[in-house]
N, C-alpha and C positions, 0 to 999 in steps of 0.2 A: 912590800914586805908586809905579811899578815900581822894584824894586831894580836898581841898576847893577850888582852883582855877585852870583852865585850864592854864598852862604853854605854851608860844609862843617863839619861836625864830624867828626873822624877818632878812630875807636874801635878801638884794637889793642894788645895786652898788650906788644907789641915796640916798645922805643923806636926802633930802627934804621928799622922801617916806619913809625912815626908821622912821623919827621923826613923819610923819603923821599916819603911821600904829601903832606905839608905843603908841601915845596919843590916837587915837581912840580905840584901843583894851583895854588900861587901864582904859578907862572911863566905861566899864562894869564890875561890881563887882565880876563876877564869872570867869574872866580871866586876866591874865597879861603878858606882855612881860618881859621875864627874861633875854633876852641880844639880840643885834642886830649884824649883819655881813655884811661887804661891798663886801664879795665873798665867794664862796664855800670852800675855804681852811680855812679861818678864822671859818666859820660855822661848818666845820667838828670838830675843836677842841671844839668848844663851845657846841656842841652836847654831846660830850663825857663827858664835864665838868658839864652841867646842866640837862642833859637827858629830854628835853622838850616833851611835849605832841603832840605838833604840830608845824610844820616847815612852814612860808611862804617862797615862792621861786620866786624871779625873774627868767626871762627866758634868758636874755641876761647879761651876767657879765664878769669882767675881770677875768685873771687867769685860770678860768675854766667855761665852758658854763653850763648853768643851767641843760640842758638836760642830759649832760655828768654826772654831779653830782647826778642829780636824779635817773639816771640808776645805778649808783654804790652804792647809798644809798638804793634804793629797793632790790639790791641784798644782800648787806652785812648787812644792819640794818634797816629793814622796818619800816617805821613810817608813820603816816598821814602828808600829805603834800597839802598845799593850794597854787596853782601858782596864781601869780600876773603877769597879761598879758595886753597887749594893745589891743584895739578895731580896729584891723588893719587886712588885708589879711594874712600878715606875722606872727602877733601875734596870729591870730586863728589857722594855721598851726601848729605852734610850741606849742601852748597849747593843741591842740589834740593829737599831739605826746606824750606830757607829761602825758596825762590821760592814753595813751596806755602803758606807763612806770609804771603807778602806782600812780599818783597824784590822790586824792580824788576828788578835785573840784578847781576852779579858781575864782579870781576876776578880772574883766575886768577893767583895768584903763581906765578912761575918756579920750576923745581926746583932750579936751581943758580943761583949768581952773582945774587943778588937785586938788589943795586945796580944792575948794569948792565941786567938783566932788566927790572926796574920802570921804569928811566929810558926804556927802549925802548918802554914803554907809555905814554908822557906823553900823546901825542895821544889815544889810546884812552881812557884813564882820563878826560880832558876831555871827550870825546865822551858817555861814558857817564854822568858827571854832567849834562852838559845835557839828555841825555834822561831822567834821572830827574827833574830838576828840573821837567820839562814833563808827566810821565807823569800818566795818571789814576789816583790812589789809590783802591782798592776795599778798604776794610776787610773782613778775614775773619771774617764771623759764620756762625753756624749757620743762621740764619734766611734769609740771603741764599743760602747754598748749597742749602737746602732748596728754596726757591722755584725756583731755576735748574734743580735737578734734576726737580722735578715739571713745569715747564714743556717741559723737554727730553723727558721720558718722554712727556707728552701729545702733543706733536708727532710723535715717533717711532711712537706707537701709532696714530695717525691715518694714517700713511703706510703702516703695516702692512697695515690692511684694504683697501687699494685696489690693491696692486701685486703682479705675478707675478715670476718671476725674469727677471732681465736676462742678455743673453749674457754667456759667460765672457770675451769679449773685452773687457769694460770694466774700467777702471783708475780709480784715484783718486789724485791728486798733491796734496800739501800742501807748504806753505812758511810758515815762520815765523822770528822773531828774537825781539827783546826782548818779554817776556811770554808767548813761544809755548810754553813747557813746560806752563804750567797750560790754556793755550787747546787744546792738541793733546790734553791728557788729557781736558778736556770733550768735545772733539769725538768722541773715540774710545770712552770707557767704556761707552755703551749701546749701540753698534753690534752688530749680529747676527754670528753665526760665520759666515753664508753670504754676507758682504759681498765684493765683488771686492777684489783685492789693492789695498794703500795704500802709496804710497812718499812718504817724508817727508824733506825737508831743513830741519833746524832749526840756526840757527848755535850751534855748540858747539864746544869743543876735544876733543881726544882724551881718552878715560877718561870723560868726561862722557857722550858719546852711549851707550856700552854700558850705563853705569849707568842713564841715562834709559830706554832700551828695557827693562831688566830691571824697572824700576818700573811702566812702562806695562803690561807683560805680566802683571803681577798684578791689574790693574785690572779687566779685562773679558774677554769670551771670545774676542776676536781673538788670536792668536798674534803676539806683537811681538817684534822681534830687531834688533840692529844688522846693517845689510845686509853680505854679503861678497860678494867678486868673482865673477861668473859663475855666479850661482845661479839657479834657475828661479824665476820668481815665480808664487806660488800664491795662489788665492782664500783668504779668511779669514786671510790673513797681512799683517802691517804690517812695512815695511822702512824702518829708520832710516838715513840717510846718516851713515858714520863721521866723527868729527872729522879734520880735516885731508885730508879725501878728498872728491872729488865724487862724487855719485851719478847715474848716467844709466840709462835703461831701453833695452834693445835687443832685437832679435828673431832667434830662432834656429829657423827652420822655423814650426811651430805655437805655439812657446812665446815667451813674453816671459822675457828675461833681465836680470840686474843687470850694470853695469859700473861699476868704481871707477876713478877716474882721480887722479894726482898731478900733474895739469897746473897752470899758474899761477892764482893767486887771481883770482876774476871779482867784480867790485864790492867788492873787498877780503875776500872771503870766499872759504874753501875748508872745508867744502862750501858751494856757491852755489845758491839757489833757482832762478836763471835756467839754469843748466846741467842742471839736473833738468826744468824744465819746458820748455826748448828741445828735449830729447831726446823728452818727451812728445808735443809737436808733431809732431816728424819721424816717430815710430814708432808712436805710438797714434792720433794725428789726432782723428777725431770719436767714437772710444771712449773717450775720456778725459774725466774732470772734474779741473778745476784749482781749487783753493782757497789763497788767500792770506790768511794770518791776521796778527795783530799783530807789528809789528816796526819798529825803526829804519832808516832809508836808503830805498834804491829797488830792492834785490836782489828779482827775482822779478816785477817789473812788466813789463818787456820781454819775458820769458818767457811770462808768462800771456797777453799779447798774441798772441804767435806761437801759443799753444794755441787762442786764440779764433779766429784766421784760418785755423787747420787744422780748424775745427769742433768744437772741445772746447766743453764747457760751463763758464763760469767765473764763480767767485763770489769775492767778498772780504768780509772782517768789517768791520762797520760802525764808525764812530768811537766810539760811545757804549759799545761793549762792549771795544774795543781798550785795552791798557795804553799802547801807542804806535802812533799812526795812520799813521806813515810809509810803509812798504810798500804797505798798501791804498790809501793816499791817491794815491802815484804811480801804481799800476795803474788807479785810477778815472780820473785826469787823463789817462791814455793811451787811454781808451775800451776797456781791456782786459777790463773785467767785464761779465757778463750781468746780474748781480744782486749787491747789496749789502745784507747782513743781519745782524742780531746774532749773535753766537756761539751762542746757544742755538738759534737756528733753522736753522743751517748743516746738521747732520747730517741732519735730516728733508729738508731741500731736496734734498740729494745723492740721498738714497734715492728721493725722488720722481721726480728725473730719470732716475736708473738703471732704475726699474720695479722695483725690488727688494722682494720681499716679506720682511719680518722672520719669521723663526720662532725665537721665544724660547727659550733654552736654560736 
């Protein structure tokens, strides 16, 4: 029988945060905090006792570091985890590492006035907990990663053998939300240095996007950076929309250019995938490839449909490989996708369409 409420275990060394989260979560009728813990060792026993649906986890705690605990948890007893992180450079680095280890999502603690700031997040916290409870949990094992790497490499190798260089007019646009940090990394990691430019909107706050871009830049041969306003878009480069700013593509003569906007939220997000995709439809048209990856909500679906109507080739990640199937599902329902594929097959399919020959570096 289905549980009436989502059960949550809150793990945080701050008594204030534990109390705030408990009160905020319990204010929603479909969820409840069944226990709280000041550190991972206490949490370990409470997990065995209560078998919660979701765990909220702080990143810096006594007796055992949150990341160490998360790594052990995802190896021995995989379960949905929502990280509680600070909006700082250090906080963003640790949070991204937590997502690599298998956490589903995170709550960014406000920098000042914790009480009012966290209270303002009440609906967002509840939404993230609902998403976590329904997410596909994929245990992080070396064998699974090795299998995925091998399959992706084989697909890309097959694409290499049959294609010549594509026009420099081509551009690739990616959109993602929950689960997207790892999906984007998997998409980019084996792509060649001679790829057309790639522009990405991933739902993230300020500070996180710069750290995310820096981490991605170390993973493969493509140059990955946080986008700045009015810069020329170059092949072999990846541009990440900055947190709290929309990213668009524009044209200046023969060159594609970036444009950053502080305009209102779209689909409750800034940056918004729809903003990027609609600009791609308008400016790049049939020279664009649109890819919508894992994520909560519907952001990007309408934009992907606009890209398809403009002649772009449009793809979505399939349900089996998504952490959250919300955004791709909405796009598919609109008829916005030409093809729906597992994440591991998407990079090679994009290259096939572009007619891009890979020169391994």
